[in-house]
C-alpha positions as CSV (number, residue, x, y, z in Angstrom):
1,M,-21.6,7.0,39.0
2,S,-20.6,3.5,37.9
3,P,-22.4,1.5,35.3
4,R,-23.7,-0.8,38.0
5,E,-25.0,2.1,40.1
6,A,-26.7,3.5,37.0
7,E,-28.5,0.2,36.5
8,V,-29.6,0.1,40.1
9,L,-30.8,3.7,39.9
10,A,-32.8,3.0,36.8
11,L,-34.5,-0.1,38.4
12,L,-35.3,2.0,41.5
13,G,-37.0,4.5,39.2
14,A,-39.1,1.6,37.9
15,H,-40.2,0.9,41.6
16,L,-38.5,-2.5,41.9
17,S,-37.6,-3.7,45.4
18,N,-34.1,-4.6,46.5
19,A,-34.8,-8.3,46.1
20,Q,-36.2,-7.7,42.6
21,I,-33.2,-5.7,41.6
22,A,-30.9,-8.4,42.9
23,R,-32.6,-11.0,40.8
24,R,-32.6,-8.8,37.7
25,L,-28.9,-8.0,38.0
26,H,-27.8,-11.4,39.3
27,I,-26.2,-9.8,42.4
28,S,-26.9,-10.2,46.2
29,V,-29.4,-8.1,48.1
30,R,-26.6,-6.9,50.3
31,T,-24.8,-5.6,47.2
32,V,-28.0,-3.8,46.1
33,E,-28.2,-2.2,49.6
34,N,-24.6,-1.0,49.3
35,H,-25.3,0.6,45.9
36,V,-28.5,2.2,47.3
37,S,-26.6,3.7,50.2
38,S,-23.9,5.0,47.8
39,L,-26.6,6.5,45.5
40,L,-28.3,8.3,48.4
41,R,-25.0,10.0,49.3
42,K,-24.1,10.9,45.7
43,H,-27.6,12.4,44.9
44,G,-27.9,14.1,48.3
45,V,-31.4,12.8,48.9
46,A,-32.8,11.5,52.2
47,D,-34.9,8.5,51.2
48,R,-35.6,5.8,48.7
49,R,-38.7,7.7,47.2
50,A,-36.6,10.7,46.3
51,L,-33.9,8.5,44.9
52,A,-36.5,6.7,42.7
53,A,-37.6,10.1,41.4
54,A,-34.0,10.9,40.5
55,G,-33.8,7.5,38.8
56,R,-36.8,8.3,36.6
57,L,-35.2,11.6,35.6
58,S,-31.6,10.3,34.9
59,T,-32.2,6.8,33.5
60,P,-29.4,6.3,30.9
61,P,-30.4,5.7,27.3
62,S,-30.8,2.1,26.3
63,G,-27.5,0.5,25.2
64,Q,-25.2,3.1,26.8
65,V,-21.6,1.8,26.8
66,A,-19.9,3.4,29.8
67,G,-16.5,4.8,29.1
68,A,-16.9,5.0,25.3
69,P,-14.7,7.8,23.9
70,T,-16.2,10.7,22.1
71,W,-14.8,13.0,19.4
72,R,-15.5,16.5,18.3
73,T,-14.6,15.7,14.7
74,T,-16.8,13.9,12.1
75,F,-16.5,10.2,11.6
76,I,-15.5,9.7,7.9
77,G,-15.4,6.5,6.0
78,R,-15.5,3.0,7.5
79,A,-19.3,2.8,7.1
80,H,-19.0,-0.5,5.4
81,E,-16.6,-1.8,8.1
82,R,-18.9,-0.6,10.8
83,D,-21.9,-2.4,9.4
84,A,-19.8,-5.5,8.8
85,V,-18.6,-5.6,12.4
86,L,-22.1,-5.0,13.7
87,A,-23.3,-8.1,11.9
88,L,-20.6,-10.1,13.7
89,L,-21.6,-9.1,17.2
90,R,-23.2,-12.3,18.4
91,P,-23.8,-13.5,21.9
92,G,-20.9,-15.4,23.5
93,E,-18.4,-14.4,20.8
94,L,-15.2,-12.3,20.6
95,V,-14.6,-10.0,17.6
96,T,-11.2,-8.5,17.3
97,L,-10.5,-5.4,15.1
98,A,-6.9,-6.0,14.1
99,G,-4.6,-3.5,12.3
100,P,-1.6,-1.3,12.5
101,G,-1.3,1.6,14.9
102,G,-3.0,4.8,13.6
103,V,-5.4,2.9,11.3
104,G,-8.5,4.0,13.3
105,K,-9.4,0.9,15.3
106,T,-10.5,2.7,18.5
107,R,-12.6,5.2,16.5
108,L,-14.3,2.3,14.6
109,A,-14.9,0.4,17.8
110,A,-16.6,3.4,19.4
111,A,-18.8,3.8,16.3
112,V,-19.7,0.1,16.5
113,A,-20.5,0.4,20.1
114,T,-22.8,3.4,19.4
115,G,-24.5,1.6,16.4
116,A,-25.0,-1.6,18.5
117,A,-27.0,0.1,21.2
118,P,-30.4,-1.4,20.2
119,E,-28.9,-4.9,20.5
120,F,-27.6,-4.3,24.0
121,P,-30.4,-2.7,26.1
122,L,-28.3,-2.9,29.3
123,G,-25.3,-1.4,27.6
124,G,-21.8,-2.4,28.6
125,A,-18.4,-1.0,29.2
126,F,-15.5,0.4,27.0
127,V,-12.2,-0.2,28.6
128,D,-9.0,1.5,27.5
129,L,-6.1,-0.8,28.3
130,V,-3.3,1.6,27.2
131,P,-2.2,2.5,30.8
132,V,-2.7,-1.1,32.0
133,R,-0.2,-3.8,32.6
134,D,-0.7,-7.6,32.5
135,G,-1.7,-8.0,36.1
136,Q,-4.1,-5.1,36.0
137,V,-6.5,-6.0,33.1
138,A,-9.2,-7.6,35.3
139,G,-9.0,-4.6,37.7
140,A,-9.4,-2.1,34.9
141,V,-12.5,-3.9,33.6
142,A,-13.9,-4.3,37.1
143,R,-13.5,-0.5,37.7
144,A,-15.3,0.2,34.4
145,L,-18.2,-2.0,35.5
146,G,-18.3,-0.5,39.0
147,V,-17.5,-3.7,40.9
148,G,-14.8,-4.9,43.2
149,E,-13.6,-8.0,44.9
150,A,-15.8,-9.7,47.4
151,S,-14.8,-12.2,50.1
152,G,-13.7,-15.5,48.4
153,Q,-14.2,-13.9,44.9
154,S,-11.5,-12.9,42.5
155,L,-11.7,-9.8,40.3
156,E,-12.2,-12.1,37.3
157,D,-15.2,-13.7,39.1
158,A,-16.5,-10.2,40.0
159,V,-16.4,-9.1,36.3
160,A,-18.2,-12.3,35.2
161,H,-20.7,-11.9,37.9
162,A,-21.3,-8.2,37.1
163,L,-21.9,-9.0,33.4
164,G,-24.1,-11.9,34.3
165,R,-26.3,-13.6,31.8
166,D,-27.6,-10.4,30.3
167,R,-27.1,-9.1,26.8
168,R,-24.1,-6.7,27.2
169,L,-21.2,-5.5,25.2
170,L,-17.6,-5.4,26.6
171,V,-15.1,-3.5,24.6
172,L,-11.4,-4.1,25.3
173,D,-9.4,-1.4,23.5
174,N,-5.7,-1.6,22.8
175,C,-4.9,-5.1,23.8
176,E,-1.6,-5.7,22.1
177,H,0.7,-5.0,25.1
178,V,-1.4,-7.1,27.5
179,L,-2.3,-9.8,25.0
180,D,-2.2,-12.8,27.3
181,A,-4.1,-11.2,30.1
182,A,-6.8,-9.7,27.8
183,A,-7.2,-13.0,26.1
184,A,-7.6,-14.9,29.4
185,L,-10.2,-12.4,30.6
186,A,-12.2,-12.5,27.4
187,D,-12.1,-16.3,27.4
188,R,-13.3,-16.3,31.0
189,V,-16.1,-13.8,30.4
190,L,-17.4,-15.7,27.3
191,S,-17.3,-19.0,29.1
192,Q,-19.4,-17.8,32.0
193,C,-21.5,-15.1,30.3
194,P,-23.2,-16.7,27.2
195,D,-25.1,-13.6,26.2
196,V,-22.2,-11.2,26.5
197,T,-20.3,-10.1,23.4
198,V,-16.6,-9.0,23.6
199,L,-15.2,-6.5,21.0
200,A,-11.4,-6.1,21.1
201,T,-9.0,-3.8,19.3
202,S,-5.4,-4.9,18.9
203,R,-2.4,-4.9,16.5
204,E,-2.7,-8.7,16.5
205,R,-5.3,-11.4,17.2
206,L,-5.9,-12.4,20.9
207,G,-5.9,-16.1,20.1
208,V,-9.1,-17.0,22.0
209,P,-10.9,-20.1,20.6
210,G,-13.7,-19.0,18.3
211,E,-12.3,-15.5,17.9
212,R,-13.4,-13.6,14.8
213,V,-10.7,-11.4,13.4
214,F,-11.7,-8.4,11.4
215,P,-8.7,-6.8,9.6
216,I,-8.7,-3.0,9.5
217,A,-6.9,-1.7,6.4
218,P,-6.0,1.9,5.6
219,L,-8.7,4.1,4.1
220,S,-9.4,3.8,0.4
221,L,-7.3,6.5,-1.3
222,A,-9.8,7.6,-4.0
223,S,-12.5,8.7,-1.6
224,D,-12.4,8.3,2.1
225,A,-8.7,9.3,2.6
226,E,-9.1,12.4,0.5
227,T,-12.4,13.3,2.2
228,L,-10.8,12.9,5.6
229,F,-7.8,15.1,4.6
230,A,-10.1,17.9,3.2
231,D,-12.3,17.8,6.3
232,R,-9.5,18.1,8.8
233,V,-7.7,20.8,6.8
234,A,-10.9,22.8,6.6
235,A,-11.3,22.5,10.4
236,A,-7.7,23.8,10.9
237,D,-7.8,26.5,8.2
238,P,-11.2,28.2,7.5
239,G,-9.7,29.6,4.2
240,W,-9.1,26.1,2.8
241,A,-12.4,25.8,0.8
242,S,-11.7,29.0,-1.2
243,G,-8.2,28.0,-2.1
244,A,-8.3,24.2,-2.3
245,P,-5.4,22.8,-4.2
246,E,-5.5,20.5,-7.2
247,P,-7.1,17.2,-6.4
248,A,-4.0,15.4,-7.8
249,I,-1.9,17.0,-5.0
250,V,-4.3,15.9,-2.3
251,A,-4.4,12.4,-3.8
252,E,-0.6,12.3,-3.8
253,I,-0.4,13.4,-0.2
254,C,-2.9,10.7,0.9
255,A,-1.0,8.0,-1.2
256,R,2.3,9.0,0.4
257,L,0.6,8.5,3.8
258,D,-0.7,5.1,2.9
259,G,-4.3,6.1,3.6
260,M,-3.5,5.9,7.4
261,P,-6.1,8.1,9.3
262,L,-3.7,9.2,12.0
263,A,-1.0,10.2,9.5
264,I,-3.6,12.1,7.4
265,E,-4.9,14.0,10.5
266,L,-1.4,14.9,11.6
267,A,-0.5,16.1,8.0
268,A,-3.8,18.1,7.7
269,A,-2.8,20.0,10.9
270,R,0.4,21.1,9.1
271,C,-1.3,22.1,5.9
272,A,-2.4,25.5,7.2
273,S,1.2,26.6,7.6
274,L,2.9,24.8,4.8
275,G,0.2,24.7,2.1
276,A,-0.6,21.6,0.1
277,E,2.4,21.8,-2.2
278,G,4.8,22.6,0.7
279,L,3.3,19.7,2.7
280,L,3.9,17.3,-0.2
281,A,7.5,18.4,-0.5
282,A,8.0,18.0,3.3
283,L,6.7,14.4,3.2
284,D,10.2,13.3,2.2
285,D,10.8,13.3,6.0
286,T,7.5,11.9,7.1
287,L,8.3,11.0,10.6
288,R,9.8,14.4,11.4
289,L,6.9,16.3,9.9
290,L,4.1,14.4,11.4
291,T,4.3,15.5,15.1
292,G,2.6,18.0,17.3
293,S,-0.8,16.5,18.0
294,R,-2.3,17.2,21.4
295,H,-3.9,13.8,21.5
296,P,-4.4,12.6,25.2
297,D,-2.6,9.3,24.4
298,Q,1.1,10.1,24.0
299,R,1.4,7.3,21.5
300,H,-0.8,9.2,19.0
301,R,1.0,12.6,19.2
302,S,3.4,11.6,16.4
303,L,3.6,9.0,13.7
304,R,7.0,7.9,15.1
305,A,5.5,7.2,18.5
306,V,2.7,5.1,17.0
307,I,5.0,2.9,15.1
308,G,7.5,2.8,17.9
309,W,4.9,1.4,20.3
310,S,4.5,-1.6,18.0
311,H,8.2,-2.0,17.5
312,D,8.9,-2.0,21.2
313,L,6.5,-4.9,21.7
314,L,8.4,-7.1,19.3
315,D,10.7,-9.9,20.3
316,P,14.4,-9.3,19.4
317,D,14.3,-11.6,16.4
318,E,11.2,-9.8,15.1
319,Q,12.9,-6.5,15.6
320,A,16.0,-7.6,13.7
321,L,14.1,-8.8,10.7
322,F,11.7,-5.8,10.7
323,R,14.6,-3.4,10.5
324,R,16.3,-5.3,7.7
325,L,13.1,-5.4,5.6
326,A,13.4,-1.6,5.4
327,V,15.8,-1.9,2.5
328,F,13.0,-3.2,0.2
329,A,11.4,-0.4,-1.8
330,G,8.4,-2.5,-2.9
331,A,7.0,-6.0,-2.4
332,F,9.4,-8.8,-1.7
333,R,9.2,-12.6,-1.7
334,L,10.5,-15.0,1.0
335,E,13.7,-15.7,-0.9
336,A,14.6,-12.0,-1.0
337,A,13.8,-11.6,2.7
338,C,16.2,-14.5,3.4
339,R,19.0,-12.9,1.5
340,V,19.0,-9.8,3.7
341,A,18.8,-12.0,6.9
342,P,21.5,-14.6,6.3
343,Y,21.9,-15.2,10.0
344,A,18.6,-17.2,10.0
345,S,17.3,-20.3,8.2
346,R,14.5,-20.0,5.6
347,A,12.1,-21.6,8.1
348,A,13.0,-19.1,10.8
349,V,12.6,-16.1,8.4
350,A,9.2,-17.4,7.3
351,D,8.1,-17.8,10.9
352,V,9.2,-14.3,11.9
353,L,7.7,-12.8,8.8
354,G,4.4,-14.4,9.6
355,R,4.5,-13.0,13.1
356,L,5.2,-9.5,11.8
357,V,2.1,-9.8,9.6
358,D,0.1,-10.9,12.6
359,K,1.3,-7.8,14.5
360,S,0.4,-5.5,11.6
361,L,3.9,-4.3,10.8
362,V,4.1,-6.1,7.5
363,V,1.3,-6.5,5.0
364,R,0.7,-9.0,2.3
365,G,1.4,-7.9,-1.2
366,R,-0.9,-8.1,-4.2
367,A,0.8,-11.4,-5.0
368,T,-0.2,-14.2,-2.6
369,D,3.4,-15.0,-1.9
370,S,4.8,-11.5,-1.4
371,W,4.9,-9.0,1.4
372,R,5.7,-5.3,1.9
373,L,6.0,-2.5,4.4
374,L,3.7,0.6,4.3
375,D,5.8,3.6,3.4
376,T,5.3,5.2,6.8
377,V,6.3,2.0,8.5
378,R,9.4,1.6,6.2
379,A,10.6,5.1,7.1
380,Y,10.6,4.1,10.8
381,A,12.3,0.8,10.1
382,Q,15.0,2.6,8.2
383,E,15.6,4.9,11.2
384,R,16.0,1.9,13.5
385,L,18.2,0.0,11.0
386,A,20.6,3.0,10.8
387,A,20.6,3.4,14.6
388,S,21.5,-0.3,15.0
389,G,24.5,0.1,12.8
390,G,23.3,-2.4,10.3
391,L,22.3,-0.2,7.4
392,D,25.5,-0.6,5.3
393,E,25.6,-4.3,5.7
394,T,21.9,-4.8,4.9
395,R,22.1,-2.6,1.9
396,D,25.1,-4.6,0.6
397,L,23.1,-7.8,1.0
398,H,20.1,-6.2,-0.8
399,L,22.4,-5.1,-3.6
400,R,23.8,-8.6,-4.0
401,W,20.3,-10.0,-4.1
402,A,19.2,-7.4,-6.7
403,A,22.2,-8.1,-8.9
404,D,21.4,-11.8,-8.9
405,A,17.7,-11.2,-9.5
406,A,18.4,-8.9,-12.4
407,E,20.9,-11.3,-14.0
408,A,18.3,-14.1,-13.7
409,L,15.7,-11.9,-15.5
410,T,18.1,-11.1,-18.4
411,G,18.5,-14.8,-18.9
412,R,14.8,-15.1,-19.6
413,L,14.4,-12.3,-22.1
414,D,13.4,-14.8,-24.8
415,G,10.5,-16.0,-22.6
416,P,8.1,-14.6,-20.0
417,W,10.0,-12.0,-18.0
418,R,8.1,-8.7,-17.9
419,E,5.8,-9.6,-15.0
420,G,8.8,-10.7,-13.0
421,F,10.7,-7.5,-13.9
422,D,7.7,-5.3,-13.0
423,A,7.4,-6.9,-9.6
424,V,11.0,-6.1,-8.6
425,C,12.0,-3.2,-10.7
426,D,11.6,-0.6,-7.9
427,D,13.9,-2.6,-5.7
428,L,16.5,-3.1,-8.5
429,R,16.6,0.7,-9.0
430,A,16.7,1.4,-5.3
431,A,19.6,-1.1,-4.8
432,L,21.6,0.6,-7.5
433,R,20.8,4.1,-6.3
434,T,22.1,3.3,-2.8
435,A,25.1,1.4,-4.0
436,P,28.5,2.8,-2.9
437,P,30.0,5.1,-5.6
438,G,33.0,4.1,-7.6
439,P,34.1,0.8,-9.1
440,G,32.5,-2.4,-7.8
441,V,31.8,-5.8,-9.3
442,V,28.3,-6.1,-7.8
443,P,26.8,-2.7,-8.7
444,H,28.5,-3.1,-12.2
445,R,26.6,-6.4,-12.7
446,L,23.3,-4.8,-11.6
447,A,23.7,-1.7,-13.7
448,R,24.5,-3.7,-16.9
449,S,21.5,-6.0,-16.3
450,L,19.2,-3.1,-15.6
451,G,20.3,-1.5,-18.8
452,R,19.4,-4.6,-20.8
453,L,16.1,-5.0,-19.0
454,T,14.9,-1.4,-19.4
455,Y,16.0,-1.5,-23.0
456,A,13.9,-4.6,-23.6
457,R,11.0,-2.8,-21.7
458,R,11.4,0.1,-24.2
459,L,12.5,2.5,-21.4
460,L,15.3,3.8,-23.6
461,S,16.4,6.9,-21.7
462,E,16.5,5.0,-18.5
463,S,18.4,2.2,-20.2
464,L,21.1,4.6,-21.4
465,E,21.4,6.0,-17.9
466,H,22.0,2.5,-16.5
467,F,24.7,1.7,-19.1
468,Q,26.4,4.9,-18.1
469,Q,26.2,3.9,-14.4
470,A,27.7,0.5,-15.4
471,A,30.7,2.3,-16.9
472,R,31.1,4.3,-13.7
473,H,31.0,1.2,-11.6
474,A,33.2,-0.9,-13.9
475,P,35.9,-2.6,-11.9
476,T,38.4,-2.3,-14.8
477,A,39.1,0.0,-17.7
478,S,38.3,-2.8,-20.2
479,A,34.9,-3.5,-18.5
480,A,34.1,0.3,-18.7
481,A,35.0,0.3,-22.4
482,A,32.6,-2.6,-23.0
483,D,29.8,-0.7,-21.4
């Protein structure tokens, strides 16, 4: 039974005539008659009186959102986000939950739809757009609402007519691959249906005028992420509670997974066979480990599939920069990004970087002018960089940037330099670690500078190691002797 038929059945149960139902739902009397005929067949009753009795018995609860997904696991965390989104659901407005794949947008949207029931007495529809293509968005929404095209009326008109001027909620889930079509439909609905609210989930904003974007970040590590992990492991392994590992191990696992709910759930499913310590060790190959879910959506059966879905939606210039950013171990600034993408101008790199942020594949760093990749996303980008044949070249560019950055810092040892060093030290170490073995001018420069910087930072053992590396990378015997 479609949502529209459910409404007609409920109004029949309230003893309204066809004309009264038509006025209440803003549809024609002929359309009401068609729905009544369909309901008589579906309920197997002979007349309107028996159908009205069925309507009184089966009237859906107030605020029911047809098509909303359900889960057999508990909803953990996101209480603050749910309440904040509920406060944004105003008539005639679009709210978009934007975030990376696997961060829990669909689950949060379903929780919001449930919590919003009192505000939407006539309910609404929850439309999963994953299997839909650009030309099919209006049709998918129309099917969810139980309406079709009429003579001289488009599907878009049918959707707007079905939603009418009543207080309803329309949820468009997974919009990123049909962004233009979803945006056009949302704009049409909001223009013609002033009391309808549209809630969308996407990996980037829809771009509709007046859109309110609510960013969805990973779970907080200290509480929600660890609670989610423990809950899902306990569900998979009844003996978990009696042999729970040290909290520090669970905290490290959740940190390695960036607090991403999907990654945590996939990892928890492997904990029964590997144990917590074994799982932590196996996370060195995160993408290979986190597979095997029986999720109905194939994109969510592995972490690689989730991130790959986002990567495949990128333009070629976005894909190229995304792959190259994988060489950065920590946060990076625009100048550093430009150094690993010498084929593009500074303005072009800045533009593409902004688009990658909008599409939830790059996140802003703690500093306002820095960016970074989540560890799970970086692992995928490294795979794609290697597959493209560009890994060695990009590592060489990264190494040259690191050598220049380290030398610049050594020139500031008499002034403020520690904050700058702490911001890039992970990348300086990573660049040296992946440098080609043997003599080389650039790795020699970087190792010498790192030796001086870590000595000044009072990291004496590390400083000695870097001076030894400098000797091994020295391009000449005299340079090695100097080290």
